[in-house]
C-alpha positions as CSV (number, residue, x, y, z in Angstrom):
1,M,0.1,-0.2,0.1
2,C,1.0,3.1,-0.6
3,L,0.0,6.4,0.9
4,S,0.5,9.9,0.2
5,V,-1.7,13.2,0.7
6,L,-2.1,16.3,-1.6
7,K,-3.5,19.3,-0.3
8,Y,-5.2,21.9,-2.8
9,L,-5.8,25.9,-1.7
10,K,-8.6,28.0,-3.5
11,K,-10.6,30.8,-1.9
12,N,-9.9,29.6,1.7
13,F,-11.4,26.1,0.7
14,V,-8.8,23.2,1.1
15,L,-9.3,19.7,-1.0
16,E,-7.6,17.0,-0.2
17,I,-6.5,14.0,-2.0
18,V,-6.0,10.9,-0.3
19,W,-4.0,8.5,-2.8
20,L,-4.7,4.9,-1.8
21,C,-2.7,2.6,-4.1
22,I,-4.3,-0.8,-3.1
23,S,-3.9,-3.7,-5.2
24,F,-8.0,-3.5,-4.7
25,I,-10.0,-5.1,-7.9
26,L,-13.2,-4.0,-9.1
27,I,-15.0,-4.8,-12.3
28,T,-17.4,-2.3,-14.9
29,P,-18.4,-0.9,-18.2
30,L,-21.5,1.3,-18.8
31,Q,-22.6,5.4,-18.0
32,S,-23.8,7.5,-15.5
33,F,-26.4,7.4,-12.9
34,C,-27.5,10.2,-10.6
35,H,-29.5,11.3,-7.4
36,E,-29.1,14.3,-5.3
37,S,-26.5,15.9,-4.2
38,Q,-25.3,14.4,-0.8
39,C,-22.8,16.7,0.0
40,S,-24.3,20.1,1.9
41,D,-21.6,19.1,4.3
42,V,-18.7,20.1,2.2
43,S,-19.0,23.5,2.5
44,E,-19.1,23.1,6.5
45,R,-16.4,21.0,6.6
46,G,-13.9,23.2,4.4
47,Y,-11.9,20.8,2.3
48,L,-13.2,17.3,-0.1
49,N,-11.8,14.1,0.9
50,V,-10.9,11.9,-2.2
51,L,-10.1,8.9,-2.8
52,T,-8.1,7.0,-5.5
53,I,-7.2,3.2,-6.2
54,N,-6.2,1.2,-9.3
55,M,-8.0,-2.0,-8.7
56,L,-5.8,-4.0,-11.2
57,F,-8.0,-5.4,-13.8
58,S,-6.3,-8.8,-13.8
59,E,-7.5,-9.3,-9.8
60,I,-10.7,-10.5,-9.8
61,K,-11.1,-13.7,-8.1
62,D,-12.1,-12.0,-4.8
63,R,-14.2,-9.3,-6.6
64,Y,-16.9,-8.9,-3.6
65,K,-14.4,-9.4,-0.7
66,R,-12.2,-6.5,-2.5
67,L,-15.0,-4.3,-3.4
68,N,-16.7,-4.8,0.5
69,A,-13.4,-3.8,2.0
70,I,-13.2,-0.4,0.4
71,A,-16.9,-0.2,1.2
72,D,-15.7,-1.1,4.9
73,F,-12.8,1.7,4.8
74,V,-15.8,4.0,3.5
75,E,-18.3,3.6,6.0
76,D,-15.1,3.8,8.9
77,E,-14.4,6.9,7.3
78,K,-17.7,8.6,7.1
79,Q,-18.5,7.2,11.2
80,T,-15.5,9.4,12.2
81,G,-17.0,12.1,10.7
82,E,-15.1,12.0,7.2
83,P,-16.4,11.0,4.7
84,I,-15.2,10.4,1.1
85,D,-17.1,12.7,-0.8
86,I,-15.1,11.4,-4.5
87,I,-13.7,7.7,-5.3
88,L,-11.4,7.7,-8.3
89,L,-11.4,4.5,-9.7
90,Q,-8.9,2.9,-12.4
91,E,-9.0,-0.4,-14.4
92,V,-12.4,-0.9,-13.2
93,V,-13.5,-4.0,-15.6
94,G,-16.9,-5.6,-16.4
95,G,-18.4,-8.5,-19.3
96,P,-18.6,-11.8,-18.6
97,L,-15.2,-12.6,-18.2
98,S,-15.2,-10.2,-15.3
99,G,-18.4,-11.9,-13.6
100,T,-20.0,-8.8,-13.5
101,I,-21.9,-5.8,-15.9
102,N,-19.5,-3.2,-13.8
103,S,-17.7,-3.1,-10.8
104,S,-18.1,0.4,-9.9
105,L,-21.5,0.2,-10.6
106,D,-21.2,-3.2,-8.3
107,L,-19.4,-0.9,-5.6
108,K,-21.8,2.2,-5.7
109,R,-24.7,-0.3,-4.8
110,I,-22.9,-1.8,-2.2
111,L,-22.3,1.6,-0.7
112,A,-26.1,2.0,-1.0
113,K,-27.0,-0.4,1.0
114,R,-24.9,1.6,4.0
115,G,-26.8,4.6,2.9
116,I,-23.9,5.8,1.8
117,L,-24.9,7.4,-2.0
118,Y,-23.0,8.1,-5.0
119,N,-23.4,9.6,-8.4
120,L,-21.2,7.8,-11.0
121,Y,-19.9,8.2,-14.1
122,Y,-18.0,5.3,-16.0
123,V,-16.3,5.7,-19.4
124,Q,-14.7,2.5,-20.9
125,A,-11.3,2.9,-22.2
126,N,-10.3,-0.9,-23.4
127,G,-11.7,-4.0,-24.4
128,I,-14.5,-5.6,-26.0
129,P,-18.4,-4.4,-25.0
130,G,-20.5,-7.7,-23.7
131,V,-16.8,-9.6,-23.0
132,F,-14.5,-8.1,-21.4
133,T,-14.1,-4.2,-20.8
134,V,-11.9,-1.8,-18.3
135,G,-12.1,1.7,-17.7
136,N,-12.4,4.3,-15.4
137,T,-15.1,5.8,-12.8
138,I,-15.4,8.8,-10.9
139,L,-17.9,8.3,-7.9
140,S,-19.5,11.7,-6.1
141,R,-21.4,12.6,-3.4
142,C,-21.8,15.8,-4.7
143,K,-24.2,17.1,-7.8
144,I,-22.6,15.8,-11.1
145,S,-23.3,19.0,-13.6
146,F,-21.4,18.1,-16.0
147,K,-19.1,15.2,-17.9
148,K,-16.5,14.6,-20.6
149,A,-14.1,12.0,-21.3
150,K,-10.8,12.4,-23.8
151,V,-8.9,9.6,-25.5
152,L,-4.8,9.8,-24.8
153,P,-2.2,9.6,-27.5
154,F,-2.0,5.9,-28.0
155,V,1.8,5.1,-27.0
156,L,3.5,1.3,-27.5
157,E,3.5,-1.1,-24.0
158,K,5.7,-3.6,-23.1
159,P,3.7,-5.6,-21.0
160,F,5.8,-8.7,-21.5
161,E,8.5,-9.5,-22.4
162,R,8.8,-10.0,-26.3
163,L,5.0,-8.4,-26.8
164,W,4.0,-4.7,-27.9
165,V,0.6,-3.6,-27.0
166,L,-1.7,-0.1,-28.1
167,F,-3.2,0.5,-25.6
168,K,-6.0,3.0,-24.9
169,R,-6.0,4.9,-22.0
170,K,-8.3,8.1,-21.3
171,V,-9.0,10.7,-18.4
172,I,-12.4,11.3,-17.5
173,M,-13.9,14.7,-15.6
174,C,-16.8,15.6,-13.6
175,R,-18.0,19.3,-12.9
176,I,-19.2,18.9,-9.3
177,D,-21.7,21.4,-7.4
178,I,-21.2,21.4,-4.0
179,P,-23.5,23.5,-1.7
180,S,-22.9,27.1,-0.8
181,F,-19.4,26.9,-2.2
182,G,-19.7,26.4,-6.1
183,E,-18.5,24.3,-8.9
184,I,-15.3,22.4,-9.0
185,D,-13.6,20.2,-12.0
186,V,-12.4,16.4,-10.7
187,Y,-10.4,14.6,-13.6
188,D,-9.6,11.0,-13.6
189,V,-6.7,9.3,-15.4
190,H,-4.5,6.3,-16.2
191,L,-1.8,6.8,-17.7
192,C,0.4,4.4,-20.1
193,S,2.2,2.1,-17.8
194,F,4.8,0.0,-20.0
195,C,6.1,2.7,-21.2
196,N,8.9,5.0,-21.2
197,S,9.0,8.5,-20.3
198,E,8.8,10.1,-23.6
199,A,5.5,8.4,-24.1
200,R,3.9,9.3,-21.1
201,L,5.1,13.2,-21.8
202,M,2.8,12.7,-25.0
203,Q,-0.3,11.9,-22.6
204,I,0.7,14.1,-20.1
205,Q,0.6,17.0,-22.6
206,V,-2.9,16.4,-24.0
207,L,-4.1,15.8,-20.2
208,L,-3.0,19.2,-19.4
209,G,-4.2,20.9,-22.7
210,F,-7.7,18.9,-22.2
211,I,-7.8,20.5,-18.3
212,D,-7.4,24.0,-19.7
213,D,-9.2,23.7,-22.1
214,L,-12.1,22.9,-19.9
215,S,-11.2,24.2,-16.4
216,G,-9.1,27.2,-17.4
217,D,-8.5,29.7,-14.7
218,T,-12.6,29.6,-14.1
219,F,-13.0,26.0,-11.9
220,P,-10.8,24.6,-9.2
221,V,-9.1,21.7,-10.4
222,I,-8.3,18.2,-8.6
223,L,-6.9,15.9,-10.6
224,G,-6.0,12.5,-9.1
225,G,-5.7,8.8,-10.9
226,D,-2.4,6.5,-11.5
227,F,0.2,8.4,-13.3
228,N,2.3,5.4,-13.3
229,L,5.3,8.0,-12.3
230,D,8.8,7.0,-10.2
231,I,10.0,9.7,-9.2
232,N,13.3,8.1,-8.0
233,F,14.2,7.9,-11.4
234,D,15.7,11.6,-13.0
235,D,13.6,11.7,-16.6
236,E,10.2,11.1,-14.6
237,I,10.6,13.7,-12.4
238,P,10.1,16.6,-14.6
239,L,6.7,14.6,-15.9
240,Y,5.9,14.7,-11.8
241,E,7.0,18.4,-12.0
242,L,4.1,19.0,-14.9
243,I,1.2,17.5,-13.1
244,T,1.7,19.5,-9.7
245,E,2.9,22.8,-10.2
């Protein structure tokens, strides 16, 4: 497990992003489901709690056990007075080969049974519809007023010793409405994994352009997901700085 915290200050409003990189899995493909805003407490609290998880598409054996472990964590945080307002998911799977229609929808339903309600936006990135798919999901306690997705540049990745593959990667965004505060843009991205720094830079440049086009200087931004960056390597540090500056 790797855990880190990023704080973003905007108009005396603190947005806390809690990174949680766990080998949890979930499964999914579909669109979005909405209900009334459930985050009227956020403005009074003064910050957002954001959880991001790469669920590892290959880890589907104990799917419901893993989903319930996530739900347990979310429920525990709610009971301590620190509800998770936004959940960013990567490598969300679905289709018969995964054993579910949509694992992020499964998580949404598990949480709903515990009285914890979220709006959901899912976008497929890879796979064959009706067989096996992988994508990104944003779950938000706050109302989603706008959503959009963008395909990142295709780059060659080498997940196996002698096999190069073109994986489709995407960034998705939701504009959420926080009562008594206003709108904030939330982005969930999964950058290439088995690629070099030059290829990842291409994707980051498109990602940042997408954010600039949609949010500009008008909306505060939360950017989370799986960047696949390792700042122990010198050539990765400039990429990290591009994202965090």
